[in-house]
PLY file of the C-alpha trace (Angstrom):
ply
format ascii 1.0
element vertex 185
property float x
property float y
property float z
element edge 184
property int vertex1
property int vertex2
end_header
97.35 58.56 96.50
95.53 60.92 98.84
92.24 59.57 100.28
89.46 61.13 102.24
87.90 58.85 104.68
84.52 59.58 106.04
82.14 58.03 108.23
79.69 60.91 108.30
78.49 60.25 104.61
77.53 56.47 105.25
75.89 57.63 108.44
73.69 60.38 106.81
72.88 58.04 103.61
71.96 55.35 106.05
70.05 57.22 108.48
72.46 56.39 111.48
73.17 59.16 114.30
76.82 60.15 115.08
76.85 59.78 118.78
79.72 57.51 119.26
77.36 54.31 119.95
75.94 53.77 116.65
79.22 53.94 114.51
82.42 51.76 115.58
85.10 50.34 113.62
82.79 47.59 112.13
80.80 49.81 110.26
80.95 50.61 106.51
83.71 53.51 105.82
83.30 55.41 102.60
86.62 55.97 101.14
86.89 58.74 98.08
89.89 59.88 96.11
90.79 63.99 96.48
89.40 65.94 94.00
92.96 66.83 92.33
93.06 62.91 91.21
89.92 62.98 89.35
89.97 62.59 85.55
89.26 65.81 83.98
86.28 65.85 81.81
86.30 67.77 78.53
82.68 68.77 77.44
80.81 70.05 74.71
81.61 73.67 74.77
85.59 72.97 75.11
85.31 70.50 72.16
83.34 73.35 69.82
86.11 75.77 70.93
88.82 73.59 69.71
87.20 72.96 66.39
86.54 76.76 65.86
90.19 77.50 66.75
91.76 74.80 64.58
89.49 74.71 61.67
89.20 78.50 61.50
85.45 78.98 62.22
83.52 80.82 64.18
81.82 79.28 67.18
78.14 79.27 65.62
79.68 77.43 62.66
81.80 75.04 64.56
78.46 74.49 66.75
76.68 73.39 63.84
79.52 71.12 62.21
79.69 69.63 65.76
76.03 69.27 66.13
75.55 67.91 62.61
78.36 65.35 62.86
76.67 63.72 65.97
73.26 63.91 64.64
74.29 61.80 61.67
75.99 59.52 63.75
72.97 59.06 66.08
70.50 58.61 62.76
72.91 56.15 61.18
73.22 54.02 64.38
69.60 54.25 65.18
68.68 53.00 61.95
71.08 50.09 62.19
74.20 51.23 60.23
77.56 51.11 61.62
79.56 54.37 61.39
83.28 53.73 60.89
86.02 56.63 61.26
89.66 55.26 60.16
91.88 55.98 62.70
89.11 56.82 65.54
86.59 53.99 65.94
83.23 52.41 65.19
79.81 53.55 66.36
77.05 50.63 65.91
74.07 49.12 67.97
74.01 46.22 69.70
71.01 43.87 70.58
71.17 42.65 74.08
69.28 39.80 74.97
66.18 39.09 77.67
67.56 38.21 81.01
66.79 37.66 84.63
67.20 40.07 87.39
66.20 41.20 90.71
64.70 44.31 92.05
67.42 45.54 94.30
64.87 46.85 96.78
62.48 44.19 97.15
64.73 41.25 96.13
62.09 40.13 93.82
62.97 38.48 90.50
62.17 40.35 87.17
62.74 39.99 83.37
64.82 42.45 81.89
63.79 42.87 78.29
65.79 42.71 75.18
66.92 45.89 74.14
69.25 47.56 71.61
72.29 49.85 72.89
74.81 52.03 71.16
78.32 51.13 71.37
81.61 52.20 70.42
84.57 50.30 69.46
87.99 51.99 69.38
90.19 51.41 66.41
93.90 49.99 66.94
95.26 53.43 66.07
93.18 55.44 68.63
94.16 52.61 71.27
97.85 52.99 70.58
97.57 56.83 70.99
95.96 56.33 74.30
98.43 53.88 75.64
101.22 56.23 74.74
102.69 53.86 71.71
103.27 55.31 68.30
101.91 53.26 65.45
104.25 51.69 63.36
103.85 53.36 59.59
102.37 50.98 57.58
104.64 50.21 54.55
103.28 50.27 51.25
103.91 47.71 48.82
106.67 49.15 46.08
105.01 49.48 42.98
106.63 47.47 39.75
108.35 49.64 37.67
107.46 49.34 34.22
110.15 48.04 31.60
111.36 50.57 29.30
110.44 49.60 25.62
113.93 48.88 23.54
114.59 50.47 20.63
116.28 49.57 17.60
117.66 53.05 16.81
121.51 53.57 17.78
122.50 55.17 20.52
123.83 58.81 20.05
125.15 61.48 21.92
122.16 62.95 21.29
119.73 60.42 23.10
122.42 59.15 25.69
122.03 63.02 27.36
119.61 63.49 30.13
116.64 65.91 29.62
117.32 69.44 30.84
115.14 70.14 34.00
111.71 71.63 33.58
111.07 74.79 34.83
109.15 75.11 37.99
105.54 76.08 38.09
105.51 79.76 39.48
103.21 78.27 42.66
106.09 75.88 43.70
108.68 78.48 43.67
107.08 80.92 46.22
106.76 78.46 49.01
104.40 80.47 50.91
102.05 78.91 53.87
98.54 78.51 53.04
96.13 80.83 54.22
93.24 79.80 56.38
90.06 79.01 54.58
87.51 81.71 54.00
83.65 80.90 54.86
80.79 82.74 54.14
78.65 83.73 56.91
0 1
1 2
2 3
3 4
4 5
5 6
6 7
7 8
8 9
9 10
10 11
11 12
12 13
13 14
14 15
15 16
16 17
17 18
18 19
19 20
20 21
21 22
22 23
23 24
24 25
25 26
26 27
27 28
28 29
29 30
30 31
31 32
32 33
33 34
34 35
35 36
36 37
37 38
38 39
39 40
40 41
41 42
42 43
43 44
44 45
45 46
46 47
47 48
48 49
49 50
50 51
51 52
52 53
53 54
54 55
55 56
56 57
57 58
58 59
59 60
60 61
61 62
62 63
63 64
64 65
65 66
66 67
67 68
68 69
69 70
70 71
71 72
72 73
73 74
74 75
75 76
76 77
77 78
78 79
79 80
80 81
81 82
82 83
83 84
84 85
85 86
86 87
87 88
88 89
89 90
90 91
91 92
92 93
93 94
94 95
95 96
96 97
97 98
98 99
99 100
100 101
101 102
102 103
103 104
104 105
105 106
106 107
107 108
108 109
109 110
110 111
111 112
112 113
113 114
114 115
115 116
116 117
117 118
118 119
119 120
120 121
121 122
122 123
123 124
124 125
125 126
126 127
127 128
128 129
129 130
130 131
131 132
132 133
133 134
134 135
135 136
136 137
137 138
138 139
139 140
140 141
141 142
142 143
143 144
144 145
145 146
146 147
147 148
148 149
149 150
150 151
151 152
152 153
153 154
154 155
155 156
156 157
157 158
158 159
159 160
160 161
161 162
162 163
163 164
164 165
165 166
166 167
167 168
168 169
169 170
170 171
171 172
172 173
173 174
174 175
175 176
176 177
177 178
178 179
179 180
180 181
181 182
182 183
183 184
């Protein structure tokens, strides 16, 4: 990891002068990671572009869908409801208690009032994807097979023979990929 060490940023912030005598090795040093090691940020425009591409929407349609989704989540959380998206996570509001604090400038004791804060809790599936682990597929319990009714009729050659396969529907026989949905403008 490459680091950029700078005394000038600390000196400028605190109002020191760089004449050699005011800063020495005992003074604080600012350590920053290089720009190439910063985590890239995906913004609103990039998400809208991805939605438009993957859902075969125009950008204005994708923008409306994006804005509507987040507006609905904000309204639900603001009204005290919990929004759960399976495989992604849960949005909710949490109550913060009133607590004592200090004004960092004056050192004076203050009371921080109680408040509600929005919160997000990631689902286990989402956490596993972020950590690079594949979620094990959930096994569905096997449904019990119904017992065939016993008939008292004698078994003959006509009844013991399997039925002839039914003809496939025309749609299943073609096997063409689905076309993208068409939307009205």
